[in-house]
Phi, psi and omega in degrees: 000139180251149180275133176247119178269138175276119180271320181185166166268157186268066176288144179226157175246113183283136178290161179304138179089349179264165174304135184278064177275148183259345181196161168277139180248320184254055180301136189225347180193156181208160176219139182244126176231107186064237177257008180265127183245125175255133182228129172259155175234140188287352181240028179229160174261004181230156171254159178261141178241122186233149173256119183295342178269003184230123181275000180288173182299147171282174177245161183258144175234124186288132177253318181232148179282165176089168181245146178268148179298153178276328180295131189305311184299317181288322179295318179299319181290328186260352186290152178287344178055049174293119187242350184207149180211145177212167174265123178272149176294168177299142174207179186311127182067005175228067188295342179246018179085189184204160168264139175233120177246130187238147174282163186287335184079007184286344174219160182304326180279004181249032183242036177248150173234155174243124179253126186235114177293142179249152174263184184294349178257004181082013177267155178292133184241091180102180184276167181286141171254135185265142180236130176278116183272354184306315180297330179280321185280325188305316178296334181290338181292339175295329179267324183233087181304324177261068185298137179204086181280120185233357179224150183206127176201164177243129180202139175059035180075015180231147169261129187241136174247140178253124173273130180263127177276184177206186185297323182281326180230097190275025183275109170256129188215153173249120180254123187251137175234149174291126182301318179302325179291318177297318180302312181295323178295316179300322180283351179080019182243005180220162179289165174298122183286154172263152180292148178274325182199160175226124178245132183256142183232142172253121188251002179082197187224161168231119181052038178082000180257128183293138172285140180222146180306138171237343176183171178202164177212140180280151176249158181294339179284349188097343172288171173217149179254156180215161167242154182217153179229146175260085181258127187277079178218153183251009175207177185276356184255314186282142173275163178206173177298136178261119182275349180154173181226165181211164172234157182202173179230137173243134181286166178300336179275359177091018180262132175288112186251346180206137174212115184230128172292152175256154190275354178275137176278088185205169171255105179281121187246343182216153184215144172217164186239132170241114185266118180263008180090340180250323179205179180255120171273120177264126174262130182236144171243151187244158176229116181269003182054036181205116182293349177272358182243117179295142173290153180244153171255122182247160176231131175229136178251130176241154175297158179301134182257000000 
């Protein structure tokens, strides 16, 4: 078991004219660029931008127009369900790369992505461009009828999506696409790419509840790290009790080489890596499935992989 330190709650300061939210509650994915931390929440139309050197509130950056209902049932039905985010390498008209945040695909309205151009300092440069993920996701439903994409990362020249399993369908999988094919598709100059490979993983259980992928991040070695949660639910839509969370490492060859539960009673939904040269500090964000509970930023240290 690994120790998870609480670094902060994800308090935010809403700009004038925006919903007066005080914090992110359903944090679901993150990306780290220098000391700047970007966090998405699956029930918001904005992402949070935080400075790791500043304990003050983060600020919000709008991704989608419109307001979401306040009533839980209606908000759940209408939310974009952004579940994963990563930093893309530099490509045409994006010389410093981009952020890509993707919906889970678990419902028709959850198949949107937000593409955010970055400047030379890792800051967002301009407004979000929206990408329809339906052409990419629809073929995956033949393999995963209860599609639920919860992880996204780039490693070894490939863009990888993680399918999250549940109690009824315990299939956790990594779906790989050639990054050049994805790049051309995003730019609108190439066809929708087909996946190159699909790898399935068994992650075990916590208190009889299966662990399932919730996010991942690539490492410079070609390996990748992930977080997983044991949420007691039988489909991709309903929430359930979380029996615990874990972190792990998969080798570049696709072998599960490490799986460790974390000691915090939480649902870890997003992961990013800060490499200090000696080990990997994993930053995790949590989702309490309750808008009255602020999401937390956690830190876990693993040996160099």
